[in-house]
matplotlib code that plots the C-alpha trace (Angstrom):
import matplotlib.pyplot as plt

x = [0.0, 1.4, 2.6, 1.5, 5.0, 5.9, 7.9, 11.3, 10.7, 8.0, 10.6, 13.0, 10.5, 10.4, 13.7, 14.8, 16.8, 15.9, 16.5, 18.2, 21.1, 21.0, 21.5, 24.9, 26.3, 24.9, 26.7, 29.6, 29.7, 29.1, 31.6, 34.3, 33.7, 31.3, 28.7, 27.0, 24.8, 21.8, 19.5, 18.7, 16.6, 19.1, 22.2, 23.7, 25.0, 28.2, 30.6, 33.9, 37.1, 40.1, 41.7, 38.2, 37.7, 41.2, 40.7, 37.1, 38.0, 41.8, 43.1, 45.3, 44.6, 46.8, 46.7, 47.9, 47.7, 47.0, 49.8, 47.6, 47.9, 43.8, 43.1, 44.0, 42.4, 42.2, 43.1, 42.5, 44.4, 42.8, 40.4, 38.3, 35.1, 35.0, 33.2, 30.6, 29.5, 30.7, 27.7, 24.9, 27.2, 26.6, 29.0, 31.2, 31.4, 33.1, 36.3, 38.5, 38.7, 39.6, 37.7, 35.2, 35.2, 32.8, 32.1, 33.2, 31.7, 34.2, 34.9, 33.1, 35.4, 34.9, 34.7, 32.8, 31.0, 29.5, 27.3, 25.0, 24.8, 22.5, 21.5, 18.0, 15.8, 16.8, 15.8, 13.0, 11.8, 13.0, 11.6, 8.2, 8.3, 7.0, 7.3, 6.3, 7.3, 7.2, 4.2, 6.8, 5.6, 8.9, 12.6, 15.3, 19.0, 22.3, 24.3, 28.4, 31.5, 35.0, 35.5, 33.0, 31.8, 29.7, 30.2, 27.0, 29.0, 28.8, 25.5, 24.5, 26.7, 25.0, 21.4, 22.1, 24.1, 21.3, 18.0, 16.7, 16.2, 17.7, 17.5, 20.3, 20.4, 19.9, 22.1, 20.0, 19.6, 23.5, 23.8, 28.0, 30.9, 30.6, 33.8, 33.0, 36.1, 37.1, 34.1, 34.4, 33.1, 31.3, 28.8, 28.7, 27.0, 25.0, 23.7, 23.2, 20.8, 19.1, 18.1, 17.7, 15.2, 13.3, 12.3, 10.4, 11.6, 14.1, 17.5, 19.3, 22.9, 24.6, 28.2, 29.1, 32.5, 36.1, 35.8, 31.9, 30.3, 27.0, 26.1, 27.1, 25.1, 22.1, 21.9, 22.7, 19.7, 17.2, 17.3, 17.5, 14.4, 13.1, 15.0, 14.8, 12.3, 14.5, 18.1, 20.3, 24.1, 26.7, 29.0, 29.7, 31.7, 31.9, 29.3, 31.8, 34.1, 32.2, 34.6, 38.1, 40.2, 39.4, 36.1, 34.0, 36.8, 37.0, 32.6, 32.8, 35.8, 34.2, 34.3, 33.2, 31.9, 32.1, 31.2, 28.2, 27.1, 27.7, 25.8, 23.1, 22.9, 22.9, 20.1, 18.5, 18.8, 17.7, 14.6, 13.9, 14.4, 11.9, 9.6, 10.0, 8.4, 12.1, 13.0, 16.6, 18.5, 22.0, 24.0, 24.6, 28.3, 30.9, 32.6, 30.0, 29.1, 32.8, 32.9, 35.8, 37.8, 38.2, 38.8, 40.9, 38.2, 40.5, 37.9, 35.9, 32.6, 31.3, 30.9, 27.8, 28.2, 26.6, 24.4, 23.1, 22.5, 20.5, 17.2, 15.6, 17.3, 16.3, 19.6, 20.2, 21.8, 23.3, 22.1, 23.7, 22.0, 23.5, 25.9, 23.6, 20.5, 20.7, 18.8, 20.1, 16.5, 16.1, 12.9, 14.8, 18.4, 19.7, 23.3, 25.2, 23.8, 24.5, 27.8, 30.1, 30.9, 28.2, 24.5, 22.1, 20.1, 16.3, 16.0, 17.9, 18.1, 18.8, 21.1, 22.9, 26.4, 29.0, 32.6, 33.0, 31.1, 30.9, 34.4, 32.7, 29.8, 27.0, 26.8, 24.6, 24.4, 23.0, 23.5, 25.3, 23.7, 20.2, 17.9, 15.5, 12.7, 9.0, 8.4, 10.7, 10.4, 8.7, 10.5, 13.9, 12.5, 11.5, 14.7, 16.6, 13.9, 13.9, 17.1, 18.9, 23.1, 23.9, 27.2, 28.1, 25.9, 28.8, 29.7, 26.6, 23.8, 20.5, 18.2, 20.0, 18.6, 18.7, 20.0, 19.5, 15.7, 15.7, 18.2, 18.3, 20.6, 24.6, 26.4, 27.7, 25.6, 26.7, 27.7, 29.3, 32.5, 33.4, 33.0, 30.3, 32.2, 30.8, 30.8, 29.7, 28.7, 25.8, 26.2, 24.4, 21.7, 20.9, 20.7, 18.5, 16.0, 16.3, 14.9, 11.9, 10.7, 10.9, 8.4, 6.2, 6.3, 5.4, 2.4, 1.2, 1.8, 0.0, -3.4, -2.7, -0.4, 2.1, 5.3, 6.1, 8.9, 10.5, 10.1, 10.7, 7.5, 5.9, 8.4, 7.6, 3.7, 3.8, 5.8, 3.8, 0.5, 1.4, 4.8, 4.9, 5.6, 9.1, 11.0, 12.4, 15.9, 17.1, 20.8, 24.0, 25.8, 27.8, 30.9, 33.5, 35.2, 36.1, 39.4, 37.9, 37.2, 39.1, 37.8, 37.8, 35.0, 31.6, 28.5, 25.0, 23.0, 19.8, 16.8, 13.2, 11.4, 13.6, 17.3, 20.5, 22.2, 18.8, 16.6, 12.6, 14.5, 13.8, 11.3, 8.0, 7.4, 4.1, 2.8, 4.5, 2.9, -0.6, -0.2, 1.2, -1.5, -4.4, -2.7, -1.9, -5.5, -6.7, -4.8, -5.0]
y = [-0.2, 2.9, 5.3, 2.7, 2.9, 1.6, 2.2, 1.0, -1.2, -2.8, -3.0, -4.3, -7.1, -8.1, -8.2, -9.7, -13.1, -16.5, -15.8, -18.8, -17.2, -14.1, -15.7, -17.3, -14.1, -12.2, -14.6, -14.5, -10.8, -10.6, -13.6, -11.6, -8.8, -6.8, -4.7, -2.2, -3.9, -2.7, -4.7, -3.0, -6.2, -7.5, -5.9, -5.4, -2.0, -2.8, -0.4, -1.5, -0.7, -1.4, -4.1, -5.9, -5.3, -6.8, -10.0, -10.7, -10.2, -11.9, -7.9, -5.2, -1.6, 1.1, 4.8, 6.8, 10.6, 12.4, 14.4, 16.9, 16.7, 17.1, 13.5, 10.6, 7.5, 3.6, 0.9, -2.5, -5.5, -8.4, -10.0, -13.6, -14.4, -18.1, -20.2, -21.0, -17.7, -16.4, -18.3, -16.1, -12.9, -11.2, -8.0, -6.1, -2.2, 0.2, -1.5, 1.7, 4.9, 5.9, 8.4, 7.7, 10.0, 12.5, 14.2, 17.7, 20.1, 21.9, 26.0, 26.5, 28.0, 31.7, 32.1, 33.0, 29.5, 30.4, 34.1, 33.5, 32.2, 30.2, 31.7, 30.5, 33.2, 31.6, 28.3, 29.6, 31.3, 28.7, 25.8, 27.7, 27.8, 31.1, 32.0, 28.6, 28.3, 25.4, 25.2, 23.9, 20.2, 19.1, 18.6, 18.8, 17.0, 17.1, 13.9, 14.5, 12.0, 12.8, 15.8, 17.8, 20.2, 23.6, 27.2, 28.6, 32.2, 31.2, 30.0, 33.2, 34.8, 33.1, 34.4, 37.7, 37.8, 35.6, 37.4, 34.1, 33.7, 30.6, 30.3, 28.9, 25.5, 23.9, 21.8, 19.3, 19.0, 18.5, 15.1, 14.0, 16.3, 19.2, 21.3, 24.6, 26.1, 24.0, 24.1, 22.3, 23.5, 20.6, 20.3, 24.5, 24.3, 21.3, 22.8, 26.4, 25.2, 22.6, 25.5, 28.2, 26.0, 24.2, 27.4, 26.7, 22.8, 22.0, 22.2, 19.3, 18.7, 15.1, 14.3, 10.5, 9.9, 8.8, 5.2, 5.0, 4.6, 4.0, 0.5, 2.5, 5.8, 3.9, 1.4, 4.7, 6.4, 3.8, 3.2, 7.0, 8.1, 11.2, 11.3, 14.0, 13.5, 14.5, 13.5, 14.6, 12.8, 13.7, 11.3, 7.8, 5.1, 2.7, 0.3, -3.0, -1.1, -0.7, -3.1, -1.2, 0.1, 3.7, 3.8, 0.5, -1.6, -2.0, -2.4, -5.1, -6.8, -10.3, -13.9, -14.4, -10.4, -8.5, -5.4, -6.9, -8.1, -5.0, -3.6, -5.7, -5.4, -1.3, -1.3, -3.6, -0.6, 1.7, 0.1, 0.1, 3.6, 4.4, 1.8, 4.5, 7.3, 9.1, 9.8, 9.4, 11.7, 11.5, 12.7, 11.0, 11.7, 14.2, 11.6, 10.8, 7.2, 6.1, 7.1, 8.3, 4.9, 5.6, 9.2, 8.3, 6.0, 2.8, 0.3, -1.7, -1.0, 1.7, 2.6, 3.0, 5.0, 4.4, 4.9, 6.6, 3.2, 1.8, 1.2, 2.9, 6.0, 8.9, 10.0, 13.6, 14.5, 17.9, 20.4, 24.0, 26.9, 27.2, 30.2, 31.2, 31.2, 32.5, 35.5, 37.7, 39.5, 38.8, 41.2, 41.6, 40.4, 39.1, 41.1, 38.6, 39.9, 43.5, 43.8, 41.3, 40.0, 37.7, 37.9, 36.1, 34.1, 34.7, 32.2, 30.2, 26.5, 24.0, 21.3, 18.1, 19.6, 19.4, 19.5, 22.3, 24.7, 23.0, 20.8, 17.6, 15.7, 14.1, 10.5, 8.1, 4.4, 1.4, -0.9, -3.8, -5.2, -4.2, -5.0, -2.4, -1.5, -2.1, 1.5, 2.1, 0.2, 1.7, 4.3, 2.8, 0.5, 3.1, 5.0, 1.8, 1.6, 5.2, 5.2, 6.9, 6.4, 3.9, 2.9, -0.8, -3.1, -4.6, -1.7, -1.4, -3.8, -3.3, -4.7, -2.7, 0.2, 3.0, 6.5, 9.0, 9.8, 13.4, 16.9, 20.2, 22.7, 21.5, 24.5, 27.9, 27.9, 30.8, 29.8, 31.7, 30.8, 34.4, 35.5, 34.7, 31.8, 29.6, 25.7, 23.1, 19.7, 16.9, 17.8, 21.3, 19.5, 17.1, 19.3, 21.5, 18.9, 17.4, 21.1, 21.6, 17.8, 19.3, 21.9, 19.4, 17.5, 20.3, 20.6, 17.1, 16.5, 18.7, 17.7, 13.2, 13.9, 11.5, 11.9, 10.9, 8.4, 6.6, 9.2, 7.0, 5.1, 8.7, 10.5, 7.9, 7.9, 11.5, 11.6, 8.9, 10.8, 14.9, 15.1, 18.6, 18.4, 17.9, 20.3, 17.9, 17.7, 16.8, 18.0, 17.0, 13.8, 11.9, 11.0, 12.5, 12.5, 14.6, 14.6, 15.7, 13.9, 11.1, 9.2, 6.2, 7.9, 6.0, 7.3, 8.1, 10.7, 13.1, 12.4, 13.1, 11.2, 9.7, 9.3, 7.8, 11.2, 13.5, 11.4, 12.2, 15.9, 19.2, 19.9, 22.2, 22.4, 23.9, 21.0, 18.9, 19.6, 19.9, 16.3, 15.3, 16.6, 15.0, 11.4, 11.7, 12.8, 10.2, 7.6, 8.9]
z = [0.0, -1.1, 2.1, 4.8, 6.8, 9.6, 12.5, 13.3, 15.8, 13.2, 10.6, 13.0, 13.5, 10.2, 9.0, 12.4, 11.8, 13.8, 17.6, 17.9, 15.6, 17.2, 20.5, 19.1, 18.0, 21.5, 23.7, 22.1, 22.1, 25.7, 26.6, 25.5, 27.7, 25.6, 27.6, 25.2, 22.5, 20.9, 19.3, 15.6, 14.5, 11.9, 13.2, 16.6, 17.3, 19.6, 21.7, 23.4, 23.9, 21.2, 23.8, 23.9, 20.1, 19.6, 21.0, 19.9, 16.3, 17.0, 15.4, 16.2, 15.8, 15.0, 15.0, 12.3, 11.3, 7.8, 6.6, 6.9, 10.3, 11.0, 10.0, 12.8, 11.8, 13.2, 11.2, 11.6, 10.1, 8.9, 11.0, 11.9, 13.2, 14.7, 12.4, 14.8, 14.8, 11.5, 9.6, 10.8, 10.1, 7.3, 7.7, 10.1, 9.8, 12.1, 12.6, 10.8, 10.3, 7.0, 4.8, 2.0, -1.1, -2.3, -5.8, -4.0, -5.7, -8.2, -8.8, -12.2, -14.8, -15.4, -19.2, -22.0, -21.9, -18.5, -19.4, -15.9, -12.4, -10.8, -6.9, -5.0, -7.1, -9.7, -8.9, -7.9, -11.0, -13.4, -11.5, -10.7, -6.9, -6.5, -3.1, -1.1, 2.3, 4.3, 7.3, 9.8, 9.5, 6.7, 7.1, 4.7, 6.0, 3.9, 4.9, 5.0, 5.1, 5.6, 7.5, 5.5, 8.1, 7.8, 9.3, 10.8, 10.5, 6.4, 6.3, 7.8, 5.2, 2.2, 3.7, 3.8, 0.1, -1.3, 0.8, 1.9, 5.2, 6.9, 10.4, 12.6, 12.7, 16.4, 18.2, 17.6, 14.4, 14.2, 14.1, 14.8, 15.5, 13.1, 13.4, 12.3, 12.3, 9.1, 6.7, 3.4, -0.1, -0.2, 2.9, 2.6, -0.5, 0.3, 3.6, 1.7, -0.8, 0.9, 3.3, 0.9, -1.3, 1.5, 2.9, 6.5, 6.7, 9.9, 8.0, 9.2, 9.2, 9.2, 9.5, 9.7, 11.4, 9.6, 8.7, 7.8, 4.8, 3.3, 5.5, 8.5, 7.5, 6.5, 9.9, 11.8, 10.1, 10.0, 14.3, 14.6, 16.2, 15.2, 11.8, 9.2, 6.2, 3.1, 2.8, -0.3, -0.2, -2.4, -2.6, -4.1, -6.2, -8.5, -8.2, -8.5, -6.4, -2.8, -1.4, -2.6, 0.3, 1.8, 0.6, 1.9, 2.2, 5.9, 5.9, 3.6, 5.2, 6.5, 5.5, 1.8, 1.3, -1.7, -3.6, -4.6, -1.8, 0.4, -2.6, -1.8, 1.8, 1.6, -0.7, 2.0, 4.6, 1.8, 1.6, 5.8, 5.4, 2.6, 4.9, 7.5, 5.3, 4.6, 0.9, -0.3, -2.9, -3.8, -6.5, -9.8, -10.1, -12.0, -14.6, -17.1, -18.1, -17.6, -13.7, -11.4, -11.7, -15.5, -16.1, -18.8, -20.6, -20.6, -19.7, -22.1, -19.7, -18.2, -14.3, -12.8, -9.4, -6.0, -4.2, -7.2, -9.0, -5.7, -7.2, -3.7, -3.8, -6.3, -8.3, -9.4, -12.6, -13.4, -15.8, -17.3, -18.7, -22.0, -22.6, -25.8, -23.8, -20.6, -19.8, -15.9, -15.1, -11.8, -10.6, -7.1, -7.5, -4.2, -2.8, -4.6, -8.3, -7.6, -5.7, -7.4, -10.9, -11.1, -13.8, -12.1, -14.4, -14.5, -17.3, -20.3, -21.7, -19.5, -20.8, -19.5, -18.2, -20.7, -19.8, -22.7, -20.2, -16.7, -16.6, -15.6, -17.1, -15.5, -14.0, -15.7, -16.5, -15.6, -12.7, -13.1, -9.5, -9.6, -12.3, -14.1, -11.2, -12.0, -11.6, -14.5, -16.6, -19.0, -19.6, -20.0, -22.3, -24.3, -24.3, -25.3, -28.4, -28.9, -32.0, -30.0, -29.9, -27.1, -26.0, -27.4, -26.1, -24.2, -22.3, -20.5, -18.7, -20.5, -17.9, -14.8, -13.2, -14.8, -13.7, -12.3, -12.1, -12.4, -13.0, -11.7, -12.1, -11.3, -12.7, -12.1, -8.7, -6.2, -2.8, -0.1, 1.8, 3.5, -0.6, -3.4, -5.7, -8.5, -8.0, -10.1, -9.7, -9.2, -5.8, -6.2, -7.9, -5.2, -2.6, -4.6, -5.6, -2.2, -0.8, -3.6, -2.0, 1.3, 0.3, -1.3, 1.7, 4.0, 2.4, 1.9, 5.3, 6.9, 4.7, 5.3, 8.4, 6.2, 4.1, 0.7, 1.3, -1.1, -4.0, -7.4, -8.1, -7.6, -9.8, -13.0, -12.2, -12.4, -15.6, -17.3, -16.4, -16.6, -18.6, -17.5, -14.0, -15.9, -18.3, -20.8, -21.3, -24.9, -25.0, -23.6, -23.0, -20.6, -22.3, -21.2, -17.7, -15.1, -16.9, -20.4, -23.3, -25.3, -28.6, -26.2, -23.7, -24.0, -22.6, -23.3, -25.1, -24.0, -25.7, -25.6, -22.4, -19.4, -20.8, -19.2, -18.8, -17.4, -16.1, -16.2, -16.7, -14.3, -12.3, -12.8, -9.0, -9.7, -11.5, -9.5, -6.2, -7.9, -8.8, -5.9, -4.1, -6.3, -5.6, -2.1, -1.2, -3.0, -1.1, 2.7]

ax = plt.figure().add_subplot(projection="3d")
ax.plot(x, y, z, "-o")
ax.set_aspect("equal")
plt.show()
């Protein structure tokens, strides 16, 4: 049943393994001296000291310091689990503290190819948001890894430069250890645009500790009691290399585990989160269909990014305003557009980002692990049969989950880091779309007392029933990478309808909100 959500306890009961299996693992833990064990249904959350953990897993721990001096990390040698317990254990995570990769917002090139810049008023104008504000029922959260902190003073400065109202985040809405004295550009971008677009929604900032990757985050979120309802993730890596050292290697490290098993397990966690009524969005990647692990296009296959390739997450690609079409005529431009060098867009034609203009290519393609979900089968089949030029059949899995699902601005987006500067990346696009969803969520919750939850079935149904809910992006491709374009680079082309570059297109908020109000009132 659509939007029939469950509590944490109900979900944990659904997924819990046989009691006798849990008892065996619990006995092993407690007999080794572990005193703090929290039962999360199909997982135990355990806290203990390094000496006990070393004996428990027959391993050693080491402290290391990053050459930059800021990152003290904990590394574990290979470890083992007794055979009589190992058969009941799928995954062990949290034994190391090495950083994981983000897409990293990148400076937008300042050249004749970039005629106009994007500010919150650009998004409101071109996506038809029309001064909509939340009623206090909604929330939007940005998820960070690898020491990506934010500065409250920079957030306040952004609000002043952009003439938007962004209340200071309460301490209860900052999950994890944020260091405001060492802000990162990625985290800065994420929180500034999620909060600016999600006007009136409670803004949250969520930062995981070092060594925690997608499984650790997803398990943490699923079991977080009063969790925010919309999350944006601007991080990812090659789907088939999730167990690579420095990515999810330590989370994967257990008997017989590999990247496919890891992805499948994280997908299960994402499903659990969706059943709680929480919406997850993720950047689709900044290195085209070839991916960051193949920047020079030497592989004989494409490399879908994860978590964007998960069928249980809404993947967001990036667009740019074509240099020839940009119009800078905002009726009330904010200070960032009147006191500096930037011409802020009020209109123009969106196309998928190009390396020539944006210096990166939007991620997209097809999962090798997850098959095409039912909600997008018709859209994907239409694209593959449309006659659009495709990569060689051996380069991608035509039966896989296609991504991205949607797109939003991802080039020449202005942020504030003590000064106004333009940045680009799908890491701009995801928090923008998340903020927009939080606006719709606020209205839906006020009228039905339930959030939207997992978005994708609704988005594809809406695109089929009300095509004007999205502006179709038909120009662009994702053949290049962050490192440039080469004759060996393959990828996908934008086309009419859904495509593996821009998804369903960019949002038309007014039409989306009206359609969603209609279908949610019927299902209430």
